[in-house]
N, C-alpha and C positions, 0 to 999 in steps of 0.2 A: 504494500499500500504506499503510495507516494503522499507527501504532505505539502500543503501550501499554507503560508502564514501571512496574515494581514493584521492591520490595526483593528479593522472592522469587517465582520462577515455578515451579510444580509441574506437571509433565506426568503426569497421571493422577490420578483422583479416587477410587481405591479406598482400602483400609484404611490403607496407608502414606501415600498422597498427602493424603487429607483430614486425617489426624492431624497431618502436618507443617504443613498450612495452618492448622489450628486453633491449634496451639501457637505457630507463628510470629506469627499475628495477636495472640494473647494477650501475646506479648513485644514488641508494638509495631511489627512489620514490616508493610508493605503486601504483600498476597499476590494473585497471579493464579493460579488453578487451572484447568487445561485438562482437559476430559473429553469424549470422543467419544460416550459413552453416558449412563449415569446415575451421579451421585455415589454412592459406596458400593461400586462395583465388583463383582467376582465374589462376594465374601463375602456381601454383602447381597442381591444380586439372583439369583445363580445357584449359590451355594455354601453357606457355613456356615449362614446363617439359614433358607433354604427347606428344606435337607436335614434340619436338626434339627427343623423343624416336621413334616416327614414322619415322622421317627423318633418324635416324640411321638404322632402319630396311630397309629403302629404299636404303641407301648407301650399306648395306650388299647385297641386291638384285642385285644392279648394279655391285658390285665387283665379285659376283659369275658368272654373265653373261660374264664378261670381264677377267676372271681369266687366260685364256690361253695366253693372252697378256703378262702375268708375269711368264709364264712357269708353271702354276699350272692347273692341269686338274680337273675340277669340273663340275657339271651339275646343271643348274637352273631348278627346277621342279615347281616353282610357289610360290605364296604367301599363307601361312597358316594364314588367318586373325585371327583365334582364338588364334594362337600362338603369333601373333603380339600383340593382345589385352592383353594376359596374361603377356607378357614381359613389355608392357607399364604400365599396372596397377600395376605390381609388383614394378616398380621403384617409382611410385607415392606413393604407400602404404608405402614403406620403408622411403621415405623422410618425409611423413606425420607423421609417428610414431616418427621419430627422432625430428621433430619440436614440436610435442606434449610433448615429454619428456623434451625438452629444456625449453619450456614455463613453465611447471610444476616445473622444477628444479629452475627456477628463481623466483618462488613465485608469478607469475602473476595469478590473478583470471580471469578465462575465463567464461564469462556469455553467455550462449547459448540462442539465440532468436533474433528477429528482433527489433532493437532499433529505437527510434524516439527522435530527439532532442526536448526538451520541454522548455529549458532555456539555456542561454550561459554556464551553469555549470552542466546541468542535461540531462540524457538520460533515457527515459522510455522504459523498456523491459517487456512486459506483465503487471503484477501488481507490478513490482519492479521499484524503482527509483534509478538510478545509478548516483551519484554525484561526481564531481571532482573539485579540485582547477583549473585545466586546462582540456580542452577537445580537442581531435584531431579527425577530421572527415577524415575517410579513407575508404569510401564506394565503391570505385572501379568503374568498368565500365561494359557495356553490349555490345553485338554485335549489331551494327546499321543496319538498312535497308534503303532503299530509300522511299520517299513519295509515298504511294499507292502500294508499293511492300510488300505483306504479306508473312511472313514466315510460311511454312506449307507444308505437303506432300513432293513433290520432290524439293521444294525450301527450302534450309537449310542454317544454319550458321555453323561456325567452331565447336561449341559445338556438334551439331548433326553429323557433319562430323567425329568427333572423335569416335562416338558411332556406326558407320556403321559396320555391321557384314558381309559385302561382299565388294568385290572390284568392283566398277562400271566399265562398259565398256567405257562409254563416259561421260565426265563432262564438264560443262561450269562454269567458275569462274568469277564472277562479282567483279572486283577490282584487279588491278595489283600492290597493295602495298605489304607490308611484308607478311601478312597473306595469301593473294591470291597466291603469287608466291611460298610460302613454301608448301602449299597444292598441288599446281600444280606440284611442283617438286616431292613430295611424290607419287602422283597418277601416274605420268608418269613412275616412277621407278617400280611401281606395275603393269604396263602394261595397264594403262587407256589412252584413247585418251583425250587430254585436250585442251580446248580453253579459253584463258583469254580475258576478255572484260575490257578495261581501257579507260575512257573518256579523260584522259590527253594524251599528245603526247608520253609519255614514260612509260615503266614499272618502278617500284620503283621510282616514280617521285620526291621523296624527296632526292634522292642521287645525287651526281655529275653526270652531263649528260654523261660524258664519261663512267662511271660505268654502267649507265642505258643502254647505247647502247651495252656495252660488254655483259650484261646479255641477252639482246634481241638476240644477235648473238649466245650466248651459248644455249639459249632456242630453237632457230630455228634449231640449229645443233642437239639438242636432240629430235626434232619433236614435241615440244610444240607450238601450234598455239596461235596467239594473234591478237586482233583487237585493234588498238590504235587511239585515237583522235576522236572517235565516241561514242555518248552517248547511253546508254541503253534506250529503249522505253517501252518494256513490255514483259510479259511472260505469256503463258498459259501452262497448264499441263493436261495430260490425262494418260491413262494406259501405253502408249508407251513411255512417257517421258515428257520433257519440250520443249517448242517451244518459242525461244527468238527472239525478233525483236529489231533491232537497229534503230536509228533515220535516218540513210541513206538508210533504207529499207532492209538491209541485215538481213537474218535469220540464226539462229543457233539452231540445234536440239541436244539434249543430254539426258542422263538418269537422271541427277540431275543438279540443279543450285546451286552452292555455293555462297552465298552473303557474300562478304568480303570487305565491303566498309568503314571499320573503326569501332571504338568503341566509344560509348557515355558515358557520366558521369552518374553514378547511384546516383542521388540526389533527384529525384521526390518523393514526398509523405513522406519525412523523417523529415519534420518539419523545415528545414533549413530557408526557406524564412519567415515562420511564426515567427521565433525567431528574424529575422532581418538580416540574413546573406545575403550579396550581391551575387546575382547569375546572370550570363550572359550566355544565351543559355544552361543552365543546369550546367555550370561550376561554381565552387566556386572561387570567386576572392579574392586573398590574396596580401599582400605586398611582397617585395623580401625576407622577413624572414618567409614567409608562414603563417603569422597571418592574419585572416580575419579582416573585419571592426569592429568586436567585440573583444576588448582586452581579451587575454587569451584563445581565441578559434582559433584553427589552422586547416589547411587542408593539406593533402599530397596525392600524387599519381595521379591516372588517373582523379580525379575530379578537379585537378588544371590545368588550361590551359598550354599546352606545350606537350612535348614528352610523349607518353603513353608507358612507358617502365617499366618493373618490377624493374630493378636496379635503375631507377630514383626514383620510389616510395620508395624503400628500403633506398636509401641515404637520401631522404627527411624525412623519419621517424626518422632516426638517428639524422638528423639535428635539428628537432623540439624538440626531447627529450633533446638534448644538449643545445638548446636555452632556454628551460624552466628551465634547471638546471643552467643557467647563464654562460655557457662556451663560448658563442659567436663564434659558428662554422663559417667556411669560406663558402661563397656562391659559388656554382658551377653552372655556366650558362648552359642552355640546350645545347647550341652549343658545349660545351666542354664535353658532355656526349657521350660515345661511343655507336654506333648503330651497330647491327649485324643482317643480314638476313641469315637464315640457309638453304637456297635453295642449289641446286647443279647447278652452283658454289655458294659458299658463298660470301657475301658482308660484309665488315666492314668499318666503317668510323668514324671519329671524327673531329670536327672543321668545318671550312668554305669550301664550294664547291668553285671551281674556279670562277663560276659566282658571288657568294656572295662575294668572296674575291675582285674581280674586282670592284664590286659595292661599297664595303666599303673602299677600299684603292686606287682604280684607276687601270685600266688594266696595265698601264705602270710601276706600283709600286710593282707588284708581279711577281714571277717566279714560274712555276710549272715544275715538271719532272715526266715522266712516266717510270718506270722500268718494262719491260716485263718479266713475270715469265719464259719465254722460256730460259732466261739466268740464271736461278736459278737451281742448281743441284738437290736439294731435290724435287722441284716442278716437274722436269723431271722424277725423280724416282717414284713419286706417281701418275704421269700421269695427272697432271692438267695444264691448261693454265690460263692466266689472267694477271693482272698487279697491280703494286703498284704506286700510284700517291701521290706525296708530294708537298705541296704549301707553299711558304714562302713569307714574305714581303722582298723586296730587301734590303739587308744589315740589315735584321731584323729576327724575329723569325719564326719558323714553325707555320702555322695557319690552316693547313688542312692536313689530311692523309686519303686516300681513296683506298680501295683494293677490288679486286675480284679474286676468285680462291678457290680451295679446302682448307679448314682449316684456312683461313685467319682470322676468328674470334678469333683464338688463338694468333694472332699477334698484335691485336689492343691495347693491354696494353701499349706497348712502344710508339705507336702513341699518346695515351692518355697522357702519361707523358710528351712527347715532347710539345704537344699543351698546356696543362695546366700549365706547368712550363716555357712556353715561351722560349723554348730552341732554339738556333741558330743551323743550320745544322753544322756549324763549331765546335760547342760544342759536337755534337753527332758523327761526322765523325771519331774522334780518337778511339772511343769505339769499342771493338772487338765483332763481332757477330759470334757465333759458326758455324762451318762448318762440314757437310753440313746441313743447316737448311733453312727453308723458311724465317726465320728472317733475313737472309743475304740480302734478297731483299730490306727490309727497310734500312739496312746499305748502300747498293749500291745507293739507292735513295738519302739518306742524303749526301753521298760522292759527288754525282753529283751536288746537290744544293750547296755544299760547294766549288764547282769549281774544283774537282779532281775526275772525274769519272774514274773507272778502266775498266769496261766492257761496255762502251758506247763511241761512237765516238763524 
């Protein structure tokens, strides 16, 4: 067995892993990064980037259908799935090539193969032992299913959905979270009949309830069906499609069933528990500085309990690299990390929901304000509806920003700054928001919370 030694060994080359490797290299550490598939991980190859490319194709399809509303004559002739695939794969390939070049330029050694932790400082890859003064576990996640629900045939996950070479006529989506509503949105734009099955009372149940209800209204208007508050019971499949039964006895027939019930941590069989790492339901338990119970051994990304977001993993990778280098980086709590759902309409949020804010501060000690995008010029121009909701502590800072509408994901940066810097609405109200932009909607909401609304009674 040959041995390679580094200052830092990173097990996994996804968003968290390669961010840690890049930052550590930048700080002068030698880095060995182990990846069994392709650097970039789920986000680049099977998640964020390809699905958002699909969503853009869907947006173009909708725009072509509705072009006459804007005085443009065009004809929607259908979806060329081969063309969509070529477009999507071209974006992924370009980003992958760029990432490979960056990793190489930074002098990071990429070790291809499946790694297994064999000691707090060593990872075995085939016949090679990769040793580091510190090790970061960044092994990512996989598409979950429900107990007894087998994936196969017409029952698929998001990975298989991306690879479809046809547009299905009718699809059932099990799970009304981010992945479920994004695929439902794409398929509806492509001309598919869609029904979402969600056991909880609302779609996107982790969002502020008012935002969830607004999405439900928008989906109903688009013709996307959904069943809420009733659990999935079972599914059979045959040559004609899938036949789904819910616990209330309702049945749903479709061509495919997309299982989108969340993602599980990829930690099984990788030697973590054998080395003594504390694991809870598959997740690696760390302290608030992302160090496991074993000193010098860290974990980042989807295997750490909390939000499973690529940008969270990315930030955690940078954080741990800086922690190892002795820079003492600032902790960003999950609640202060922005979330975006790229359906039509989009959802973006950061901070506490109104219910969580009332729970934490008391309902009488908070104030919220909803600004309807109907009052925003740019939103009217691009033909979107929705709203911006801002929550503050009375005589205190902004603690939550929640938005729904086309392109609101591009607005969340200001909300993130307001919440993380504990800005008061009175601090933000004097700032000038360019006109006409959707960003003005945030400005109007902050003006209202500061006690001087201009376009509200």
